[in-house]
Every structure is written in C-alpha cells, then in structure tokens.
N, C-alpha and C positions, 0 to 999 in steps of 0.2 A: 375720050377725055384727054386733054393735053396737060402737060406739066403746068403750064401757065394758068390754065383754067382751074386746075386742082389747087394751086397755091392761092388763087383769088377766092375760090369757093370755100376752102377749108383753112386758110391762113397757114398752110404748110404744104410742102411737096409730098409729105408722107401721110398716109391714112392708117389708122389703127385697124387691126383685124381682130374681131372678137371670135375666138375659137368656138366651134359648135360643142355643146356640152356632150360628153361621153363619146366624142368622135373616135378617140384612140381605142377605147374599149369596143366600140361598134366595129372598128376595123378588124380587131382580133376575132370577133365573132364571125364576121363575113369571111375572113381568111379560113377559119376552121371549117365553115360550111363548104368551102371550095375544095378542100382536101379529099382526095380519093382514098387515101390510106386511113381506113376507119379506126384502126388501133391508135394511130398518132392523133387523129381528130378527137377521139375520146379522151386521150391524155391531156390534150390542150384544153378541151372543154372543161374538164375537171380542174385544171390549173387556174382558170380565170374566175373561179368562184371565190368570193370573199376577199379579205385583205391580202395584200401581197400578190395579187393576180398578175400584174405586169412582170414582176421578178420571176415568178414560177413559169410563166409563158416563155420568157426569154431563156430561162435555164433549160427548158425542154428543147427549145430550138437549137441551142448550142450543141446538142448531141445529134443533130440532123442538119449538117451544113448546107445541103442542097435546099432543104425546106426553109432554112434560116435565110438564105439568099433570096428565095422566092418571097418570103415574108417582107424583107426590106424593100424589094421591088414593088410588091403589092401595096405596101404602106405608102411609098413615095407616089405611086400612081393615084391613090386615093387622096393624098394631100394635094397633089396637083389638080385633081378634079375639083376639090373644094375651093382651091385658089382661083381656078378658072371661073367657077360659079360666082365667087365673090367679085372678081374683076368685072364680069358681065353685069352683075347687079349694080355695081357702082358706075356702070357705063364708061369704063376705062378701055381704051384701045391698047392692048399689050404690044410691046415693041416686037417680041418674037416668042412664039410658042414652040418652035422647033418641030420635032417629029413626035409630039405629045401623043396623038391618037395611036400611031403605029406602036409606040413603046408600051402603051397601056394594053393593047391587044396582045402583045408578046408576054406581058406580065400575067395576064389572065390565063393564057395557054400554059405558061410555066408553072402556075400555081396548081394545076391539075396533076399533082404528083401522087 
C-alpha cells in the first residue's frame, strides 16, 4: 500500500492502531514462562496477580538488571511482531524492517536466563 493510496482510501496518511486487549499482560506471562530461573519466575508470576501487577513486575525486574534488559528486548520484539502483523493485515508495504527476525531470535535466546 502506498502513501498516496492510503491517503485516498482513508483520507489520511496515518492509520490508527487498535491495541490488542491484554497484550502487555500477555507479554509478561509469556516472558515468565520463558525464564529458566524457577525462583524468579515464581516471584514474577505472583507479582502479576491482581491490581498493581505491572508495578510489582517492574519492581522485581529492577533487582535483576540482566533479566530486566531481557524483558525490554522481549517486549520490544513482541510489539514489533504485532506491528508487523497489523501492517500485513492492512496490506501495507513497509519501507524497511531492518534485521527484525535476527534480533527477535537473539531476544528469545537471551530470555532463557
């Protein structure tokens, strides 16, 4: 899909993106399932129950800088994957995806802490 076609079709160069419900929470769950450190995985799993889940999750990660970095990479990869799916569903030809696939493979390996 070209910019001109997008503007003609949608009366704008920009399209809104409706976020998937619970995607951030689901990302946290998937990240926890990937962790090899069972003790930390249990702490994080308990942290995401109930109100304040996001704050507790991040508070625990601040005490584990390597895992925190892996989380941010993991989350970025998941967001890019969702964006890529959205772009494909909208039949948009992206200008450049860079080394998206290679980076995501690295994130998945890094998460196995």
